[in-house]
N, C-alpha and C positions, 0 to 999 in steps of 0.2 A: 768604355774608353780603352782604346788599344794603343800600343806602342808601334810606331811605323818607322822602319828604316827605308827611306825613299832614295834609292840610287846613291847610297852613301859610299864615299871613298875618302880615304885619308892616306897621304903620302909623306913619309919621312925618309930622306936619303934613298936607300934602295928597298925600303919596306913599303908595300902597298897593302892597305886593308880595305875590304869592301863588304857591304851588307845591303840586301834589298829584300825585305820581307816584313810581315806583321807578326806581332806577339799578342795573343788574345788577352784581354783585360782579366785580371785576377788569376792568371796562370802562374804556378810555381815551375820555373824553368831552370834546368841545369845547363851550364855552359861548359863544354868539354873539348879537349883537344891537346895536342902536344905542347910542351913548354915553348914559348916564343912564337906561338901561332897567331896571337892577337886577342886572347880571351880578356885580359885586363884592358887592352885597348878598347874593346867593345864597351865595357863598363865606363871607362874614362870618357869616352865620347858622349855617352848618355848623361853622365854627371856634369859634363862641361869642363872637365880638366884638360881635354884635348879638343882641337877644332878641326872639323873635316875640311878636306880640300874641295870637295863638291858634294852635292846631295844634301838631304835634310833628315833630321830626327823629329818626328811628330808625336805628340801626346794628345789624344782626343782631337786630332786635326790641327793642333797648334804647333807651329815650328818652335822648337826649343832653342834653336841657334842663337837668337839675339839675347837670350837670358843668361846671366852669370850663374855660376854653380849654386850660390845661395838662394837664388830665386827659382830654381827648378823644382819640380814636384818630386824630388828624389831624396832618399836617405841612403847612406852607404856605410857598410861595416867592413873594416879591414881585419887582418889577422891579429894585429896588435890591439884591437878594440878601440884605439884612439881615446883612451882615458887620460885625464890630467892627474898625475900622482899627488899633487899638492891640494887637490880638491876632494871633498867627500863624495860618496856615491850619489847623494841627493844633489849636490852641486853639479856633478858631471851630467846627471840626468837633466837638471834645470837648464843647462846650456842649450838643450833642444828648443827651449822656449825663448830665452833671452841670453845672448852672449855676455851681457853685463851682469847677469844674475840678480837683477833688481826685480824680484818676483813679487807679485801681489799675493795676498793670502790665498786667493782662489787658485793661483798658479802653484803655490806651494802644496796645496791640497792635491792638485793634479799630479805633482811629482810623487807624492806619497802613494797615490793610487797606482801610478805606473810601476813603482817599485813593488808594491803588493801584488800586482798582476803578474810579475815575473818571479814571484816567490822570495822577495827580499824585504818583506815588511819588517820594520824595526832595525834595519841595517843601514839606513840612510846616512848616519853619522860616521861610518867607517870610510877610510881612504882605501884606494885600490890595493896597496901593499898588505892591508889587513883582510883582504878577501881572497878566496881561492880563484883559480883560473876560470872555473865555471861561473862563479859569482860575478867575476869581472865581465864575462860575456853577457850575463843577465843585466848588468848595469847598462851596457851598451844597447841591449835590446830594449830596455825601459826607455832610453832616450829616443830610440826609433819609434816606439809605441806612442810616446808623447808628441812627437813631431807630426804624426798622422799624415805622412806623405804617401801618395798612391803608388810610388815606385820604390822598391827596396832592392839595393844591389849588395850582394855578399861576395867579397873577393877573398875566397878561401878563409872566411872569418873564423872557422873552428878547426882548421887543419892541425893546429898544435895540440888539440885535446885528445885524450884517450878515446877508444871506440864507444864505451858506454856513455861518457859525458857528451861526446859529439852527437850521438843519437838523441840524447835528451835535449840538446840545444836545437837541433834540426826540428824536432817535434814541437818545441816551443815557438820557433820561427813560423812553422806551419800553422799553429793555432792562432798566432797573432795575425798572420796574413788572412786566414779564414775569417776572423772577426772583422778585420778592416777592409777586406776586399782588395788588398794590395797585390800588384804584379811584382813577382820576385824573380830576379836573374841571379843565379848562384854559380860562380866559378868554382869548379871542383876538379881535383885530380883523382878522386876516389869514386869508382863506379858504384860502390855500395851506397855512398851518400846520394848519388843521383837517383838510384832506384828507390831509396827510402823517401826522398823528399819531393822529387819532381814528377810532374805529369807530362812535361814536354822536355825535349833536349835540343840544344843548338850545338852543332859540331863546328868548331873553328879549326881550320887547317890551311897552312900556307897563306895566311893573311885574308882568307875568305870565311865569313860567317854564313853557314848554310841555314836555310829556313828551318824552323822548329818542327820536330816530328814527335809523335807519341813515344814516350820513353820505353815502354815495353817492346814495341815494334822496332825501335832503334837498336836495342840490344839484341833482339832476336835475329835481326838481319842487318848487322852494322855495315855502313859504307866503308870503303877502303881506309879512309883517314881514321875513322873510329876504331876499326879493326887493328890498325897499326898501333894506335894509342893503348888499346887494351892488352896488346901483346899476345 
């Protein structure tokens, strides 16, 4: 199953965003470029938070356009992890199965399994304020793991973490994606993160998302837009 941007264009005021390419199924992809170039716009269009002016986004040949965000095959992680402070870690994870948290015994068991899979076994009763930043990120990943969506979008999800902890989280996302076969689009401002995590890179500049290229080749001979971003 591949992700296809088919003649996509989105226009807001004087900003025009465009994309026209395929992303291979199961690929870990870094989305890079200057601030304001359209990186978050790309993710928001896939997630359904924004609507294109023309063109389509296809997943496995199916047009995602008619689907509301909740019905799309997508999970998304933001920098703030989107955890509810009044809920426990287990409840925050359980939201991935049922927003009303009326979970069956089998679903509760699945929540426990997801927490264990990200190294949080026994911590389900804690609230976010009782967890470290890295542990909060693991809760958000456990929810993604439980949702089992084939598209995972990371919008600078670990930018606020220190280098060692960020590497740990990137490796954990990579292992989850390997097991599930998910396609991952990761917006990053850190070239080291892109090199560590991604096989492919998408450069976004001046409102245009360029087709993905192999990450090593991209950094070895960067196009002008990426060269300017790298400094």
